[in-house]
C-alpha positions, 0 to 999 in steps of 0.5 A: 840151813845148818844145825847147831848145838852147845853143851855145858856138862860136868863130864867130857862133851866130845862124844855128846856133841858128836852124837848130837850132830848125828841127830842134826845131820839132816840139817847140813851135809856139807861140813861138820865141826866141833870145838871144846873149851878146857883149861889150856884153851880151845880145841877144834876140828872141822872139815867138809863131809858128813859127821861120821867122815869128819871125825875119827878116833884121833880127832875125838881124843883131841877134843877135851873139855866139859863145854863145847859147841858143834855145827853141821853146815849146808852153805847158803852164803860164802862157798863150800870151801873147807875154810868156811866150815864152822865153828869160827874162832877169834882170839880177842877179847877173851877168845870166842868160838861161834857157830851160826844157823841162818843168813845175815842180809846186811853182811856186805855192809857189816864187812865194810864196818868191820874194815873201816870202823871196827878195825877187824880183818875177815879171812873168809866170805862167810857171814858167820865170821862177820857175826862172830866179829860183830859180837867180839867187837861189841863184847870188847866195847861192853867190858872194862878191864879183863873181867866178864859178867852176864850183864856185859854179855847181854849188853853186847848181844843187844848191840848185835841185834841193833847192827845185824839184820837177817836170821840167826840162831847162835851158840858161842863159847867164851874161853874160861867163862861159858856158853852163850846162845841167842836168837834173832829178834824175829825168831826165824831160825829155831833153837831150844834149851834142855837140861839133864840132872846128873850126879854132879849137878844140872847140865844144859844143852842148846840145839836147833831141834828138840830131837837133839836134846831128847836123843841125848837124854836131855829134857826139853825145857823151852824154846829160846825166845826171839831176841833172847840171850842165854848164858851158862857159866862153866859152873852150870849157872844159867842167866837169861835176858831179852836183848831186843826191842819189840821182838816178835815170833815168826818161825820159818814155815819151811822148817815144818814143811821140809827141813826139820825132823818130824819128831821135833817140836819147834816153837811149841808146834809138832813138826809131825802134827803140822805135816798131818794137818797139811795132808788134811787141808790138801785133801780138802782141796783135792776133793774139790778138784777131782771126782771120785774114782779119778785117783786109785792110789796115794803114794808119798815121796819118802820121807818127809811127805809121808805124814801128809800123804797118809793123812790125805789118803785117810781123809779121801778114803783112797788106798795108801801105798808105798811106791818108792823105796828110799836108799838111805845112804844118799843125801837129801837132794834138796840140800845137795850143792849142784843141780847136776848132782841133784838130778843124778842122785834122784834115781840113786836115792829112789827106786820104784816098785813096779807092781804098785804103779801098773795100770793105776791112776796114781797121786804122788804127794811130795812135801814141796816143789822147789827146782822141779828136778826131783819132781820131773824124775819121779813122774818119769819113774812112775810112768816107766813103772806103768802108771796110767795117770800121774797126779802130783800134789805138793803139801806146800804152796808154790815156791815162787820167791828167793829165800834170804834167811838161810835156805838155798833158794836165792835166785828166781831162775832156779825156782820152777814156779817163778813166773809160771802158772800151775798148769805150766809147772805141771807141764814142766814136770810132765805130770797129768795134773798138779795140785798145790797147797794154799798159803793160808792153809799151810800157815793154818796147819802150823797154827792149829798145832800151836794156836800161839803161833800167829805169824810166820816167815814164809817169804819163799811162798808169799814174798813177804820179807819180815825183816823189812830190809829186802828190796828188789835191788838186794834180790837182784844183787844176790842173784848176780853174785850167785851167777858170777863169782865175787871178787876178793872181799878186800877188793870189794871193801876197798872199792866201796870205801874208795880208798884207791889203795895201790895194788901190788903188780 
């Protein structure tokens, strides 16, 4: 999961990109990067850390130009190495800088093709570098001579769609030509397009979420369609074309559950509205499972569960209270890179108001339960504050399967609901009772906010991998790779190609 943004303006974009990344900081806290294009070529600065820490005044001054891209990163493939911070750059053809949100499921196969057929060398294990080099190769194949036109760009993207599997929303700069954006044929990861009417003409912006557009004063135009490519040249002229065969829209359900900001609209569905609906449907289930008087108060686990908890309390006619206060200077625990760090940060992030718990039967509402670390700590905090009984409710269904499309849920061992019943999970998190949202109710909550949405990427809940290339062997392989450090990429490629190249002792 990452946040990406690209801007074509009539004035310097460095500050605009910085501000847009702040609006997308919730999508990644591991690293940040900005790259701009100007007459002398590209300028780029990237490093591990939050946006505010990565960029200083001297860094911003070194990023001139009226077009640029930016990214905030949460690593799901590769490592947390600063070398894998985005954007990535390749100098041929033309010079391309690219940032990507998602995860390629056939990255290993593409690495072999890069080495054997495309004759391109990769410097990192990042699938973004793989995607960049596939695009660069196909762009080279699609162009003749030294010129580039939109038709050649769209032809290259068409070939990218044919070769690449998985989820990807992409922004890329082509030196001296403009900004390219495209989205995978399944529309898994979000991306939208906006515009601004300046005194010098129309300016365009593409971003992961509509909140980034609106926060920068751009007007939301529309979502980028699955498989669609959009090219905006340096003069501000926009071209677009559908580049995929039989594209279908399958937005990631977890975006609505947790990842996206509530004030965003993704593929026509308000994130805030979907979370209200999730609370409404969860209230229906709780009403069926609990008698009147068994719950005294409803409390959210701040912040993303608040809309669901408020609507749930309203539907049940039960008092709503804020029992936990959040320290906003601690990052989101779900996207922290280690289990020990997640556990330690829970009590630093949340503090209980004892008077709201003492002697009460408390219903705690969270957006989801993934690893169970946060849930267990929160239940214990409620008990320590004097709660009589602690009932835990998840606005999302049980997370039972690995996610391979850009969310850090790659191994079954890390998922508390995998192989466990609801009662067993309840005991693990030490709650008195546990209620999960139903899968179909979650999907219906999104569809009711935009009836045009019929299908979703919800593999972590239902085990259905929509790209059709995920086998049990694949899942076993990524789990093994996560548990055991991978050998160097070059060694892997050589081994698979059976080249038996001599090693230097």
